[in-house]
VOPAGU-2260 file (C-alpha; in pm, 1 decimal, decimal comma):
REM VOPAGU-2260
SITE   aa  ch    i         X         Y         Z
SITE  MET   A    0    -263,5   -2803,4   -9778,8
SITE  LYS   A    1    -412,1   -2664,0   -9483,0
SITE  MET   A    2    -205,8   -2654,2   -9138,3
SITE  LYS   A    3    -365,1   -2601,4   -8809,6
SITE  PHE   A    4    -195,9   -2368,1   -8576,2
SITE  TYR   A    5    -235,8   -2240,8   -8227,7
SITE  LYS   A    6    -139,6   -1863,8   -8102,1
SITE  TYR   A    7      21,5   -1832,3   -7753,0
SITE  GLN   A    8     192,8   -1551,3   -7584,8
SITE  GLY   A    9     395,0   -1520,5   -7267,0
SITE  THR   A   10     397,5   -1156,6   -7117,6
SITE  GLY   A   11     340,9   -1033,1   -7481,2
SITE  ASN   A   12     599,9   -1227,8   -7655,7
SITE  ASP   A   13     379,1   -1410,9   -7908,8
SITE  PHE   A   14     408,0   -1728,1   -8094,1
SITE  VAL   A   15     267,2   -1953,5   -8372,9
SITE  MET   A   16     258,2   -2307,1   -8229,1
SITE  VAL   A   17     235,8   -2586,5   -8452,5
SITE  ASP   A   18     192,4   -2976,0   -8355,3
SITE  ASN   A   19     452,3   -3096,3   -8592,3
SITE  ARG   A   20     463,2   -3464,5   -8488,1
SITE  THR   A   21     355,2   -3559,5   -8836,9
SITE  LYS   A   22     652,0   -3355,2   -8967,5
SITE  ILE   A   23     424,2   -3156,8   -9199,0
SITE  PHE   A   24     588,1   -2815,3   -9157,8
SITE  PRO   A   25     827,3   -2714,4   -9401,9
SITE  LYS   A   26    1118,3   -2629,9   -9150,7
SITE  GLN   A   27    1373,1   -2536,8   -9438,3
SITE  ASN   A   28    1153,7   -2283,8   -9595,2
SITE  THR   A   29    1258,9   -1964,8   -9405,2
SITE  ASP   A   30    1048,8   -1737,4   -9642,9
SITE  LYS   A   31     728,0   -1908,5   -9531,9
SITE  ILE   A   32     831,0   -1872,3   -9161,4
SITE  SER   A   33     896,4   -1503,7   -9216,5
SITE  GLN   A   34     549,1   -1491,4   -9404,5
SITE  ILE   A   35     360,7   -1657,7   -9128,9
SITE  CYS   A   36     529,0   -1439,7   -8856,0
SITE  ASP   A   37     452,1   -1125,0   -9076,2
SITE  ARG   A   38     202,3    -892,2   -8893,3
SITE  ASN   A   39      65,4    -768,0   -9196,6
SITE  PHE   A   40      43,8   -1029,6   -9423,9
SITE  GLY   A   41      58,9   -1331,0   -9206,5
SITE  VAL   A   42     -69,8   -1461,8   -8864,4
SITE  GLY   A   43     170,8   -1237,5   -8703,9
SITE  ALA   A   44     414,0   -1335,5   -8435,6
SITE  ASP   A   45     790,7   -1296,9   -8277,5
SITE  GLY   A   46     833,4   -1663,8   -8372,5
SITE  ILE   A   47     724,9   -2027,6   -8469,7
SITE  ILE   A   48     726,0   -2312,6   -8232,5
SITE  LEU   A   49     716,4   -2674,2   -8351,1
SITE  ILE   A   50     631,6   -2954,1   -8103,5
SITE  GLU   A   51     776,0   -3293,7   -8229,1
SITE  ASN   A   52     815,2   -3639,7   -8092,6
SITE  ASP   A   53    1144,5   -3736,0   -7905,5
SITE  THR   A   54    1261,5   -4102,0   -7813,2
SITE  GLU   A   55    1405,1   -3990,7   -7478,3
SITE  PHE   A   56    1198,2   -3687,9   -7371,2
SITE  ASP   A   57     826,4   -3586,6   -7350,3
SITE  PHE   A   58     870,4   -3373,6   -7660,7
SITE  LYS   A   59    1112,7   -3183,7   -7879,9
SITE  MET   A   60    1083,1   -2795,1   -7908,0
SITE  ILE   A   61    1195,7   -2637,6   -8230,5
SITE  TYR   A   62    1205,3   -2249,2   -8235,8
SITE  PHE   A   63    1241,1   -2020,6   -8533,2
SITE  ASN   A   64    1275,3   -1652,0   -8493,2
SITE  ALA   A   65    1048,4   -1442,2   -8744,8
SITE  ASP   A   66    1350,0   -1411,3   -8989,4
SITE  GLY   A   67    1369,2   -1802,9   -8993,0
SITE  SER   A   68    1680,8   -1847,0   -8780,3
SITE  GLU   A   69    1669,7   -2109,9   -8524,4
SITE  THR   A   70    1776,8   -2072,9   -8167,9
SITE  PHE   A   71    1623,9   -2108,8   -7821,1
SITE  CYS   A   72    1340,4   -1875,8   -7662,9
SITE  GLY   A   73    1269,0   -1861,8   -7299,0
SITE  ASN   A   74     909,8   -1752,3   -7323,0
SITE  GLY   A   75     876,7   -1960,2   -7616,6
SITE  GLY   A   76     984,9   -2260,3   -7399,5
SITE  ARG   A   77     720,7   -2170,9   -7148,8
SITE  CYS   A   78     449,6   -2145,6   -7423,3
SITE  ALA   A   79     559,3   -2495,2   -7554,9
SITE  VAL   A   80     498,7   -2631,1   -7211,6
SITE  ALA   A   81     146,8   -2485,9   -7201,3
SITE  PHE   A   82      84,9   -2610,4   -7554,9
SITE  ALA   A   83     220,0   -2958,7   -7503,6
SITE  LYS   A   84     -28,9   -2977,3   -7189,6
SITE  GLN   A   85    -320,1   -2877,2   -7416,2
SITE  LEU   A   86    -212,9   -3156,6   -7668,4
SITE  GLY   A   87    -204,8   -3396,4   -7374,3
SITE  LEU   A   88     170,6   -3472,8   -7407,9
SITE  VAL   A   89     227,7   -3378,6   -7047,8
SITE  GLU   A   90      44,1   -3289,8   -6716,6
SITE  ASN   A   91     201,3   -3064,9   -6464,3
SITE  LYS   A   92     563,2   -3160,9   -6510,1
SITE  THR   A   93     789,6   -3214,7   -6810,4
SITE  ASN   A   94    1122,1   -3288,6   -6935,6
SITE  PHE   A   95    1177,5   -3169,1   -7305,7
SITE  ILE   A   96    1467,0   -3093,9   -7535,1
SITE  ALA   A   97    1535,8   -2784,8   -7734,4
SITE  PHE   A   98    1800,1   -2615,9   -7935,2
SITE  ASP   A   99    2018,0   -2531,5   -7626,6
SITE  GLY   A  100    1984,5   -2890,0   -7460,2
SITE  THR   A  101    1742,6   -3029,6   -7193,7
SITE  HIS   A  102    1490,6   -2845,3   -6982,9
SITE  TYR   A  103    1267,4   -2918,6   -6709,4
SITE  ALA   A  104     939,1   -2730,7   -6641,6
SITE  GLU   A  105     626,1   -2699,8   -6423,3
SITE  ILE   A  106     287,8   -2567,5   -6510,9
SITE  GLU   A  107       0,0   -2475,0   -6275,7
SITE  ASN   A  108    -289,7   -2250,6   -6372,8
SITE  ASN   A  109    -123,0   -2126,4   -6672,6
SITE  ILE   A  110     192,9   -2027,6   -6484,1
SITE  VAL   A  111     507,1   -2178,8   -6612,3
SITE  SER   A  112     819,4   -2225,7   -6429,3
SITE  LEU   A  113    1090,3   -2314,1   -6675,5
SITE  GLN   A  114    1445,7   -2433,7   -6589,6
SITE  MET   A  115    1715,7   -2260,0   -6817,4
SITE  ILE   A  116    2049,5   -2372,4   -6887,9
SITE  ASP   A  117    2345,7   -2321,1   -6627,3
SITE  VAL   A  118    2541,4   -2014,3   -6693,5
SITE  ASP   A  119    2902,7   -1960,4   -6624,8
SITE  ASP   A  120    3057,7   -1770,2   -6902,8
SITE  ILE   A  121    2965,7   -1412,1   -6814,5
SITE  GLN   A  122    3177,7   -1132,2   -6953,1
SITE  VAL   A  123    3164,4    -818,4   -6745,6
SITE  LYS   A  124    3267,0    -525,1   -6949,5
SITE  GLU   A  125    3309,3    -161,7   -6847,6
SITE  ASN   A  126    2949,4     -50,7   -6921,5
SITE  SER   A  127    2785,4    -380,6   -7003,1
SITE  VAL   A  128    2775,9    -764,3   -6944,6
SITE  PHE   A  129    2735,9   -1039,9   -7198,1
SITE  ALA   A  130    2615,6   -1382,0   -7121,4
SITE  PHE   A  131    2463,3   -1684,0   -7318,5
SITE  THR   A  132    2140,6   -1800,5   -7146,4
SITE  GLY   A  133    2015,8   -2008,2   -7444,9
SITE  THR   A  134    2106,4   -1741,6   -7686,9
SITE  GLN   A  135    2336,4   -1443,1   -7692,3
SITE  HIS   A  136    2243,4   -1150,7   -7471,2
SITE  HIS   A  137    2400,3    -787,6   -7411,7
SITE  VAL   A  138    2277,5    -618,3   -7078,7
SITE  GLN   A  139    2317,6    -261,4   -7011,4
SITE  LEU   A  140    2204,7     -34,7   -6738,8
SITE  VAL   A  141    2054,7     305,1   -6836,8
SITE  ASP   A  142    1854,3     580,8   -6689,3
SITE  SER   A  143    1495,0     684,3   -6796,8
SITE  LEU   A  144    1405,9     358,7   -6951,3
SITE  ASP   A  145    1073,1     496,1   -7071,1
SITE  ASN   A  146    1236,9     740,2   -7292,3
SITE  TYR   A  147    1521,2     535,4   -7408,2
SITE  PRO   A  148    1580,2     473,3   -7767,1
SITE  VAL   A  149    1566,7     102,1   -7744,0
SITE  PHE   A  150    1525,2      28,6   -8121,1
SITE  GLU   A  151    1808,4     270,9   -8261,9
SITE  ASN   A  152    2081,4     172,4   -7971,8
SITE  GLY   A  153    1970,9    -184,3   -7964,2
SITE  LYS   A  154    2005,6    -231,6   -8341,2
SITE  LYS   A  155    2347,2     -74,0   -8333,9
SITE  ILE   A  156    2475,0    -283,6   -8046,1
SITE  ARG   A  157    2323,9    -605,6   -8195,3
SITE  TYR   A  158    2530,1    -576,1   -8508,8
SITE  SER   A  159    2855,8    -460,6   -8301,9
SITE  TYR   A  160    2892,9    -847,7   -8206,2
SITE  GLU   A  161    3025,7   -1103,1   -8435,8
SITE  ASN   A  162    2763,1   -1326,7   -8626,6
SITE  PRO   A  163    2512,3   -1424,8   -8513,4
SITE  GLY   A  164    2492,2   -1090,0   -8325,4
SITE  SER   A  165    2333,5   -1040,0   -7976,0
SITE  ASN   A  166    1998,3    -945,8   -7818,2
SITE  VAL   A  167    2040,0    -636,9   -7636,8
SITE  ASN   A  168    1863,7    -580,2   -7298,1
SITE  PHE   A  169    1844,3    -225,2   -7154,3
SITE  VAL   A  170    1772,7    -224,6   -6779,7
SITE  GLU   A  171    1638,3      10,1   -6494,5
SITE  GLN   A  172    1694,9     -71,5   -6156,6
SITE  ILE   A  173    1384,6     -24,2   -5935,9
SITE  ASN   A  174    1501,4    -154,5   -5623,6
SITE  ASN   A  175    1730,6    -412,3   -5461,7
SITE  THR   A  176    1545,8    -710,6   -5612,9
SITE  THR   A  177    1341,4    -545,5   -5921,8
SITE  PHE   A  178    1483,3    -459,3   -6255,1
SITE  ARG   A  179    1267,1    -321,7   -6550,8
SITE  VAL   A  180    1379,9    -443,4   -6876,8
SITE  ARG   A  181    1330,3    -360,3   -7249,8
SITE  THR   A  182    1485,2    -578,6   -7530,4
SITE  TYR   A  183    1580,1    -564,8   -7900,3
SITE  GLU   A  184    1581,3    -910,1   -8020,4
SITE  LYS   A  185    1796,0   -1021,8   -8300,2
SITE  GLY   A  186    1604,9   -1235,0   -8554,6
SITE  VAL   A  187    1286,1   -1031,0   -8485,3
SITE  GLU   A  188    1508,7    -710,3   -8550,3
SITE  ASN   A  189    1275,3    -498,1   -8304,3
SITE  GLU   A  190    1183,1    -418,3   -7969,2
SITE  THR   A  191     959,0    -713,1   -7833,9
SITE  LEU   A  192     725,8    -693,5   -7526,0
SITE  ALA   A  193     930,2    -957,9   -7343,7
SITE  CYS   A  194    1227,8   -1179,1   -7381,9
SITE  GLY   A  195    1285,6   -1468,8   -7133,3
SITE  THR   A  196    1643,4   -1563,2   -7218,3
SITE  GLY   A  197    1696,6   -1179,9   -7191,3
SITE  VAL   A  198    1541,6   -1115,1   -6846,4
SITE  THR   A  199    1740,7   -1432,5   -6729,2
SITE  ALA   A  200    2047,4   -1257,8   -6862,2
SITE  VAL   A  201    1976,7    -939,3   -6668,9
SITE  ALA   A  202    1898,0   -1132,3   -6323,8
SITE  ILE   A  203    2235,0   -1290,5   -6362,1
SITE  ALA   A  204    2425,3    -992,3   -6471,2
SITE  MET   A  205    2263,9    -784,4   -6205,2
SITE  HIS   A  206    2388,2   -1042,8   -5935,4
SITE  LYS   A  207    2723,0   -1077,8   -6102,3
SITE  THR   A  208    2798,2    -714,1   -6080,9
SITE  ASN   A  209    2675,6    -684,0   -5722,7
SITE  LYS   A  210    2360,0    -465,6   -5812,1
SITE  THR   A  211    2157,2    -723,0   -5609,2
SITE  LYS   A  212    2239,4    -983,0   -5344,1
SITE  SER   A  213    1917,6   -1165,9   -5395,3
SITE  ASN   A  214    1862,2   -1484,0   -5582,6
SITE  LEU   A  215    1498,2   -1413,9   -5663,0
SITE  ILE   A  216    1461,2   -1115,7   -5907,5
SITE  SER   A  217    1147,0    -945,0   -6037,3
SITE  LEU   A  218    1148,1    -822,1   -6393,2
SITE  PRO   A  219     880,1    -604,0   -6527,9
SITE  VAL   A  220     879,9    -596,3   -6886,3
SITE  GLU   A  221     655,3    -419,6   -7155,4
SITE  GLY   A  222     411,4    -703,5   -7159,0
SITE  GLY   A  223     388,9    -790,0   -6796,9
SITE  ASN   A  224     595,4    -939,6   -6511,6
SITE  LEU   A  225     865,3   -1225,8   -6497,3
SITE  GLU   A  226    1060,6   -1358,9   -6223,6
SITE  VAL   A  227    1395,7   -1542,1   -6239,5
SITE  SER   A  228    1557,2   -1741,0   -5954,7
SITE  PHE   A  229    1892,7   -1925,9   -5937,0
SITE  THR   A  230    2158,2   -2047,0   -5701,0
SITE  GLU   A  231    2531,0   -1929,7   -5757,9
SITE  GLU   A  232    2824,4   -2131,3   -5655,6
SITE  ASN   A  233    3193,0   -2015,3   -5746,5
SITE  GLY   A  234    3061,4   -1800,6   -6037,4
SITE  LEU   A  235    2842,0   -2081,4   -6158,3
SITE  TYR   A  236    2462,3   -1994,6   -6185,3
SITE  LYS   A  237    2248,2   -2311,7   -6173,3
SITE  ASN   A  238    1903,5   -2404,9   -6094,3
SITE  VAL   A  239    1806,9   -2104,5   -6313,8
SITE  PHE   A  240    1418,8   -2077,5   -6329,3
SITE  LEU   A  241    1220,6   -1845,0   -6552,1
SITE  LYS   A  242     871,6   -1807,3   -6423,3
SITE  GLY   A  243     562,1   -1638,6   -6588,6
SITE  PRO   A  244     236,2   -1675,5   -6750,8
SITE  ALA   A  245     170,9   -1858,1   -7073,6
SITE  THR   A  246    -145,9   -1773,2   -7247,8
SITE  PHE   A  247    -354,1   -1947,2   -7526,5
SITE  VAL   A  248    -495,4   -1675,5   -7749,1
SITE  PHE   A  249    -660,4   -1845,4   -8044,7
SITE  PHE   A  250    -675,7   -2117,5   -8306,6
SITE  GLY   A  251    -683,2   -2117,4   -8673,4
SITE  GLU   A  252    -572,5   -2274,5   -9009,9
SITE  ILE   A  253    -335,1   -2139,8   -9277,5
SITE  ASN   A  254    -252,7   -2268,0   -9636,3
SITE  LEU   A  255     118,5   -2411,7   -9658,2
């Protein structure tokens, strides 16, 4: 059976998007998910996103990493909003549900502003910060990010956490409101060009540790530029928004 798919990317974080309202996709088949995401033998992607119907929300987003594990993805969420608009499910504003709960988003000219979950459990350690922003994130300031061994050190740190591990973000401060980020992602098991939940964790971690006093943070990543805004009250970070481009790349069909 042939299945239609759409390819989207958000600052280089790329996804195979499937309209799964008819429930045709084999969600339990992790081998098939990995095969589709394989960059040599499949379509090639950091993950797969399914759009399904929901009785209470505009749509349901289901996200699988390239290894078949299910989680939430911030850039994937922004691409899901753009895809839902292409499908005619939403216009310029939407409320949808995903792995980590409900999300509100706005889209205009392919720029998506996505509300993330509230964050209050932030663990400040000696040389790093850990936070859950839809998935697990380790944040660590480093020097000379261009030459930093992101893959080697990211992999070590990723597996130093108990199951399911943690994404690992290495950060270089550019100025008082700008932090450059490179991320090793669990589930992809490699550095990706961007990570939405990752830059969200970075923005909150930098504010929590007084590296910035701003509640609007610019975050250059390998695939472009993202922006995170929030409000903070007694250690609770809420009204957290991840903003950046979500771009349609191509359309195709594959055999299931």
